[in-house]
C-alpha positions as CSV (number, residue, x, y, z in Angstrom):
1,M,38.0,-13.3,-47.0
2,Y,40.1,-15.5,-44.7
3,R,38.2,-18.3,-43.0
4,L,39.3,-20.5,-40.3
5,K,39.1,-24.2,-40.8
6,G,36.7,-25.7,-38.3
7,D,33.1,-26.0,-37.3
8,H,32.1,-22.8,-35.5
9,R,28.4,-22.9,-35.6
10,A,26.2,-21.6,-32.8
11,F,24.3,-24.0,-30.6
12,H,21.2,-23.3,-28.5
13,F,20.5,-25.4,-25.4
14,D,17.2,-25.1,-23.7
15,I,17.9,-26.5,-20.2
16,G,15.2,-26.0,-17.5
17,E,16.3,-23.7,-14.7
18,E,15.1,-26.2,-12.1
19,V,17.3,-28.9,-13.7
20,L,20.3,-26.6,-14.1
21,F,20.2,-24.9,-10.7
22,G,17.9,-27.1,-8.6
23,N,15.3,-24.4,-7.9
24,E,12.2,-23.3,-9.7
25,Q,11.5,-19.6,-10.4
26,A,8.3,-17.9,-11.1
27,P,7.7,-17.3,-14.8
28,V,8.6,-13.8,-16.2
29,Y,5.3,-13.5,-18.0
30,D,2.1,-14.1,-16.1
31,P,-0.7,-15.1,-18.5
32,E,-3.3,-14.0,-15.9
33,G,-2.0,-10.4,-16.1
34,R,-1.5,-7.9,-13.4
35,T,-4.4,-6.7,-11.3
36,F,-3.6,-3.0,-11.8
37,R,-1.5,-0.5,-13.8
38,S,1.2,1.6,-12.2
39,N,-0.1,4.7,-14.1
40,D,-3.5,4.3,-12.4
41,P,-3.2,6.6,-9.3
42,K,-6.2,5.2,-7.5
43,A,-5.0,1.6,-7.9
44,V,-1.5,2.4,-6.9
45,K,-2.7,4.2,-3.7
46,Q,-4.9,1.2,-2.8
47,Y,-2.0,-1.2,-3.4
48,L,0.5,0.8,-1.4
49,K,-1.9,1.2,1.5
50,S,-2.7,-2.5,1.6
51,V,0.9,-3.5,1.4
52,H,1.9,-1.1,4.2
53,R,-1.0,-2.3,6.5
54,H,0.0,-5.9,5.9
55,L,3.7,-5.1,6.7
56,E,2.8,-3.2,9.8
57,K,0.4,-5.9,11.0
58,N,3.2,-8.5,10.8
59,N,5.8,-6.2,12.4
60,V,8.0,-6.4,9.4
61,F,9.6,-2.9,9.8
62,N,10.7,-3.6,13.3
63,R,11.9,-7.1,12.4
64,I,14.1,-5.7,9.6
65,T,15.6,-3.0,11.9
66,K,16.4,-5.7,14.5
67,L,17.8,-8.0,11.8
68,M,20.1,-5.3,10.5
69,S,21.4,-4.4,13.9
70,Q,22.5,-7.9,14.7
71,D,26.2,-8.7,14.4
72,V,25.5,-12.4,13.4
73,P,23.5,-13.0,10.2
74,N,20.1,-14.6,10.8
75,H,19.4,-16.3,7.5
76,E,16.2,-17.9,8.7
77,E,14.7,-14.6,9.8
78,A,15.7,-13.0,6.5
79,E,13.9,-15.8,4.6
80,R,10.8,-15.3,6.8
81,L,10.9,-11.6,6.1
82,D,11.2,-12.2,2.4
83,R,8.2,-14.5,2.4
84,E,6.2,-12.0,4.4
85,M,7.1,-9.1,2.0
86,T,6.1,-11.3,-1.0
87,Q,2.8,-12.1,0.7
88,A,2.2,-8.4,1.4
89,C,2.7,-7.6,-2.3
90,A,0.3,-10.4,-3.3
91,H,-2.2,-9.1,-0.7
92,G,-1.9,-5.5,-2.0
93,S,-2.4,-6.7,-5.6
94,N,-5.5,-8.7,-4.6
95,Q,-7.0,-5.5,-3.1
96,C,-7.0,-3.8,-6.5
97,K,-9.7,-4.3,-9.1
98,K,-8.5,-6.6,-11.9
99,R,-8.0,-4.7,-15.1
100,K,-8.9,-5.9,-18.5
101,Q,-5.9,-7.5,-20.1
102,D,-4.8,-5.8,-23.4
103,Y,-4.4,-8.0,-26.4
104,W,-0.8,-9.0,-27.0
105,S,0.8,-11.0,-29.8
106,I,4.3,-11.3,-31.2
107,E,3.4,-9.6,-34.4
108,L,1.9,-6.6,-32.6
109,H,4.8,-6.4,-30.2
């Protein structure tokens, strides 16, 4: 039953990420919900086809190959590719029918 002398209480600090790191990240939980479920084969097929078409249309695969073969890093092109892939994912998601969002609550979870 030995106890140290001192004040060893836990503290919780809620510091915004943009304040702490200087950048703003997308929230982990999207209240709008996802447009499709990964266990819906029809929606997944539609999503993947749409994403692939978008990436091909914007020559992303060739640009990645070229970027990886360069000896000197090209950070600007890597950022452009990242934005293009993010846009492709959003485009693919938009091509799927929006599913009805399930009810969710802390108690239920």
